[in-house]
TORTINU-913805 format. One line per 4 residues: number of its first residue (from 1); their letters; for each residue x, y, z of C-alpha. Coordinates in steps of 0.001 Angstrom, whole numbers, plus 500000, padded with zeros to 6 digits. Each point is the difference from the previous one (the first is absolute). Layout:
<atoms>
NUM	A	X:Y:Z ~ ...
</atoms>
This chain:
<atoms>
1	MISK	657002:810795:059793 ~ 502193:500577:496948 ~ 500850:503538:501072 ~ 500821:498788:503507
5	IGRQ	502323:497328:498622 ~ 501622:502620:497790 ~ 500577:502378:502916 ~ 501512:497234:502103
9	SIRL	502258:498918:497116 ~ 501226:503565:499455 ~ 500597:500363:503726 ~ 501973:496740:500084
13	VSEL	502181:500972:497035 ~ 500577:503449:501486 ~ 501032:498537:503344 ~ 502337:497522:498333
17	GELA	501604:502898:498141 ~ 500438:501933:503241 ~ 501536:496926:501633 ~ 502395:499560:497063
21	GFSA	501186:503611:500265 ~ 500305:499688:503769 ~ 502021:496775:499591 ~ 502370:501539:497474
25	QASV	500662:502982:502237 ~ 500577:497822:503059 ~ 502402:497725:498113 ~ 502444:502732:499010
29	ALPK	499717:502442:502901 ~ 502192:498287:502607 ~ 503460:501069:498676 ~ 498934:503634:500288
33	QRHI	499353:499710:503736 ~ 502375:500801:502817 ~ 501039:497399:502613 ~ 499017:497149:497686
37	FEKL	501591:497242:502074 ~ 498264:501117:503192 ~ 496578:500154:498348 ~ 500489:496685:498236
41	SRAI	501168:498285:503206 ~ 496953:501250:501887 ~ 497697:498828:497228 ~ 501625:496553:499890
45	FEIG	499526:499713:503754 ~ 496315:500934:499715 ~ 499198:497775:497028 ~ 502490:497192:500509
49	VRCV	501217:499526:503558 ~ 496651:500617:501680 ~ 498326:497454:497722 ~ 502464:497180:500708
53	PITL	498104:498518:502996 ~ 496610:499838:498252 ~ 501666:498617:496861 ~ 501709:497203:501936
57	IVGL	496886:499114:502001 ~ 497728:499856:496960 ~ 502665:498150:497998 ~ 500441:497339:502687
61	FTGL	496298:499276:500388 ~ 499474:500092:496241 ~ 502678:497329:499618 ~ 498493:497933:502809
65	VLGL	496527:500071:498467 ~ 501268:499459:496462 ~ 502078:497012:501065 ~ 496994:498480:501749
69	QLYY	497602:500494:497096 ~ 502400:498877:497289 ~ 501025:496905:501950 ~ 496454:498624:500053
73	VLAK	499504:500856:496319 ~ 503254:498293:498996 ~ 499302:497038:502295 ~ 496986:499111:497838
77	FSSE	502416:499370:497121 ~ 502739:498427:502169 ~ 502261:502971:499192 ~ 500869:501282:503452
81	SLLG	503640:500301:498963 ~ 499030:502894:497729 ~ 498904:502111:502965 ~ 503174:502101:500111
85	QAVA	499785:500804:496304 ~ 496328:500941:500207 ~ 500444:502222:503066 ~ 503096:501759:498669
89	LSII	498654:500754:496534 ~ 496624:501144:501327 ~ 501605:502403:502451 ~ 502810:501312:497780
93	LEIG	497920:500570:496874 ~ 496660:501166:501390 ~ 499241:500013:503701 ~ 503196:501675:501210
97	PVFT	499902:503143:497835 ~ 496230:500448:500304 ~ 499656:499448:503759 ~ 503081:502083:500784
101	AIMI	498711:502907:497942 ~ 496563:499860:501617 ~ 501529:499919:503493 ~ 502236:502997:499250
105	VGQA	497071:501933:498533 ~ 497929:499287:503093 ~ 502719:501245:502340 ~ 502270:502457:498186
109	GSAL	497845:500994:497022 ~ 497042:501076:502097 ~ 502301:501979:502288 ~ 501601:501701:496991
113	SAEI	496645:501022:498542 ~ 498697:501275:503341 ~ 503189:501938:500769 ~ 500053:501814:496660
117	GIQR	496250:500612:500197 ~ 500341:501614:503432 ~ 502853:502147:498714 ~ 497794:501098:497115
121	NAEQ	497135:500966:502302 ~ 502391:501795:502366 ~ 501295:502023:497018 ~ 503535:498721:500537
125	IDAL	500241:499072:496316 ~ 498976:503534:499064 ~ 502717:501254:502328 ~ 502567:497900:498133
129	HTMQ	498844:501602:496766 ~ 500425:503414:501592 ~ 503574:499143:500983 ~ 500622:498804:496411
133	IDPI	500479:496391:501122 ~ 498590:497296:497746 ~ 497432:498200:502218 ~ 499969:496858:497869
137	GFLV	503782:499746:500080 ~ 500062:500760:503714 ~ 497170:497692:501115 ~ 499512:497311:497353
141	SPRL	503288:499311:498193 ~ 501890:498615:503052 ~ 497074:497662:500742 ~ 499881:498822:496389
145	WAAI	503690:499125:499858 ~ 499835:498453:503452 ~ 497181:497750:498769 ~ 502117:498959:497015
149	IAFP	502659:498847:502474 ~ 497794:498608:502773 ~ 497324:498027:498135 ~ 502343:497406:498389
153	ILTT	501905:499558:503274 ~ 496837:499475:502039 ~ 498677:497634:497343 ~ 503200:497960:500325
157	FFDL	499480:499818:503774 ~ 496417:498873:499437 ~ 501095:497317:497530 ~ 502656:498566:502330
161	IGIY	497835:499913:503113 ~ 497059:498649:497987 ~ 502054:497117:498619 ~ 501222:499277:503529
165	GGYL	496382:500023:501213 ~ 499158:497389:497375 ~ 502958:497963:501282 ~ 498692:500149:503567
169	TGVE	496584:498746:498948 ~ 501090:497434:497432 ~ 503111:498582:501636 ~ 499643:500579:503741
173	LLGV	496233:499504:500244 ~ 498991:497685:497146 ~ 503173:497953:499573 ~ 501188:500905:496484
177	DPGA	503633:499073:499425 ~ 502124:503145:500599 ~ 502498:499070:497289 ~ 497211:499617:497449
181	YWNR	498498:503337:501065 ~ 503190:502028:499480 ~ 501224:498066:496958 ~ 496732:500635:498174
185	IFEA	500352:503720:500722 ~ 503573:500147:498685 ~ 499031:498031:496889 ~ 496822:501929:499177
189	VSPQ	500792:503610:500909 ~ 502107:501729:497364 ~ 501598:503471:500070 ~ 497371:501056:497455
193	NIYN	497231:499121:502476 ~ 501614:502162:502675 ~ 500545:502794:497487 ~ 496336:499903:498921
197	GLIK	498816:500242:503602 ~ 502266:502945:500769 ~ 498882:501803:496835 ~ 496444:499773:501303
201	ALAF	501076:501344:503395 ~ 501761:502932:498339 ~ 496955:500816:497869 ~ 497658:499763:502985
205	GIIT	502239:502313:502020 ~ 499967:502700:497328 ~ 496288:499753:499260 ~ 498710:499904:503571
209	TLIC	502269:502779:501281 ~ 498924:502312:497190 ~ 496309:499232:500518 ~ 500163:500612:503757
213	AFQG	502022:503199:499619 ~ 497732:501234:497193 ~ 496849:499511:502051 ~ 501481:501810:502978
217	YFTH	501519:502833:497952 ~ 496690:500829:498311 ~ 497755:499277:502960 ~ 498560:503534:499802
221	IKAD	498750:499174:496484 ~ 499273:496265:500174 ~ 498168:499901:503329 ~ 496263:500585:500081
225	IPGA	500197:501221:503606 ~ 502365:502735:501209 ~ 502297:499757:503014 ~ 500982:496911:501956
229	RGVS	497196:497870:498575 ~ 501239:500814:496510 ~ 503469:498737:500921 ~ 498417:496820:501342
233	QTTT	498084:499585:496756 ~ 503008:500440:497724 ~ 502107:497711:502206 ~ 497382:497279:499662
237	RAVV	499907:500528:496254 ~ 503786:499798:499832 ~ 500031:496586:501698 ~ 497110:498664:497887
241	YSSI	501385:501301:496701 ~ 503473:498715:500848 ~ 498667:496530:500827 ~ 498058:499880:496729
245	AILM	503069:501203:498085 ~ 502146:497282:501600 ~ 497666:497238:498849 ~ 499458:501538:496570
249	FDYL	503700:500489:499282 ~ 500756:496567:501443 ~ 497830:498512:497276 ~ 501507:502202:497274
253	ITSF	503600:499339:501015 ~ 499368:496261:500365 ~ 498400:499880:496554 ~ 502987:501793:498506
257	QMAK	502497:497738:501782 ~ 498158:496834:498937 ~ 499843:501194:496381 ~ 503779:500434:499776
</atoms>
C-alpha cells in the first residue's frame, strides 16, 4: 500500500510539473504566431460567443430558483426585503463564476480537448513539428487568451441575468417590493465584490483551458486506450479534472479574499 501511494504521489507531482511547463509555454507563445487577430477572434467565438445561450439560460433559472429558496428562508425571519442583497451577493461572489466556468467547460472545454486529441492521433501535431511550427502556440495559446477575455464577460452576463431571475421570482411572483429589492442590491454590492467575482472567473478560465488542452495534447500518453476511445477517455478526464479544479480553486481564492 505504501509503495502504491508513493507511486501515485510521484505520478501526480510529475504531471503537475508537466502541466506547469505546458502552461508557461502556452502563455508566452501567442506573440510569435502569425495572423494573431484571426486566431484569437476564432477562439473567442468558440469559447465565448457559442457559450452565451447556455450561460444566459442557466443564469436565468439559477436566479429564479435562488430567489424562490431565499425568499422562504428570509420570510421565517421577516426579512423579505433583504432578498435582493442575498441573491446578488450569492450570485456575484460564488454561484456566477462557478456555474459559468462549469458550463463553459462542458461545452467549449470538452470540444477543445477532443479536437486537440484527434489532431494528436491523426499526427497533425507531428506535422506541425515537421514544418517547424510550435503546436502549443498554434493550437493552445489563442484559446488560452480567448478564455482570459471570455470568462469574465460571460460571468458578468450570468450575474446580470441571475439577479434579474431573482427579481422575477421575488417581485413578480412573491410580491417583494421592487424598490426594496434594487435598493438593497445597490447598498450591499460594492465594486470590491464585483472585482472578487471577476478574479475568480479569470482564474477559472486560465486553469480549465490549460487542463483541457493539456489532456488533449498528451492524449497519446495519458489515455489507457489508443484511438478514438482514448480521445473519449481524456476528454472525460479533462471535464472532471476541470470541474474539481474549479471547486478547489474557488475555495482557495475565497479563503484568500476573506483573509484580506
